C-alpha positions in Angstrom: -3.6 -16.6 -15.1 -6.0 -13.7 -13.4 -4.4 -10.4 -13.2 -4.7 -10.7 -8.7 -2.6 -14.0 -9.3 -0.3 -12.0 -11.3 0.7 -9.4 -8.3 0.2 -12.3 -5.7 3.2 -13.9 -7.1 5.0 -10.5 -7.4 4.7 -9.5 -4.3 5.8 -13.0 -3.3 9.5 -12.5 -5.4 9.7 -8.6 -5.1 12.7 -8.7 -3.0 11.7 -5.1 -1.2 8.9 -7.3 0.8 9.6 -8.8 4.3 10.1 -12.5 4.3 7.6 -11.7 7.4 5.0 -11.1 5.0 5.9 -13.2 2.3 5.1 -16.0 5.0 1.9 -14.3 5.7 0.6 -15.0 1.9 2.6 -18.0 1.4 0.2 -19.0 4.3 -3.0 -18.2 1.8 -1.4 -19.8 -0.9 -4.9 -22.6 -1.0 -7.3 -19.7 -0.4 -8.2 -18.4 -3.7 -10.8 -16.4 -2.6 -8.4 -14.4 0.6 -5.6 -13.7 -2.6 -8.3 -12.0 -5.0 -9.2 -10.2 -2.2 -6.2 -9.2 -1.4 -5.0 -8.6 -4.1 -7.8 -7.7 -7.0 -7.4 -3.9 -6.9 -5.0 -1.5 -5.2 -6.7 0.3 -2.0 -8.4 3.4 -2.5 -7.7 6.5 -1.1 -11.2 8.2 0.1 -12.3 11.3 1.6 -11.5 9.6 5.1 -7.7 8.2 3.7 -6.2 5.7 3.6 -8.7 2.1 5.6 -9.0 -0.9 5.4 -7.6 -4.1 6.7 -4.6 -4.7 8.1 -2.1 -7.6 6.4 0.0 -7.9 3.4 -1.7 -6.9 -0.4 -2.2 -4.5 -2.7 -6.1 -3.5 -1.0 -5.0 -4.0 2.1 -3.2 -1.1 4.9 0.7 -1.9 5.5 4.0 0.4 4.6 3.7 -0.8 1.5 0.5 0.9 0.3 1.4 3.8 3.5 5.0 4.5 1.1 2.5 4.1 -2.1 0.2 6.8 -1.1 3.6 9.1 0.3 5.1 8.7 -3.1 1.7 10.2 -5.1 1.1 13.4 -2.3 5.1 14.2 -2.4 5.0 14.2 -5.8 2.0 16.3 -6.0 2.6 18.8 -3.8 6.7 19.0 -6.1 4.6 19.3 -9.2 2.0 21.7 -7.8 4.4 24.2 -5.4 5.8 26.1 -8.3 5.4 29.5 -6.2 8.9 31.1 -5.5 10.1 32.1 -1.5 7.2 30.2 0.2 7.7 27.4 2.2 4.8 24.4 2.6 5.2 21.1 3.1 2.8 18.6 5.1 2.4 17.5 8.6 3.2 13.9 9.1 1.5 12.7 12.2 1.3 9.3 13.5 -1.5 6.7 14.7 -0.6 5.0 18.2 -3.0 2.8 17.8 -2.2 -0.9 16.9 0.3 -0.7 13.9 
């Protein structure tokens, strides 16, 4: 089985994925190209941050890919913030456009 199909099925069976997102994925179950496009890779973090199509899948913008990027940034800050006595952190902003 192709790697993207394995990831697609993993999302369908993951209890952390919302029922709404699972239904979105069920709606494409017969569209092999769409499944491949959504799961053939993880969304890239580029110089402009995370940018992509909104939807369910590892190659889409959604709460799961944002959480993954946030965890990565938090781990980086923890690992690299070795200076004692300094207050460092991040600023989190909200984009008021769709989602």
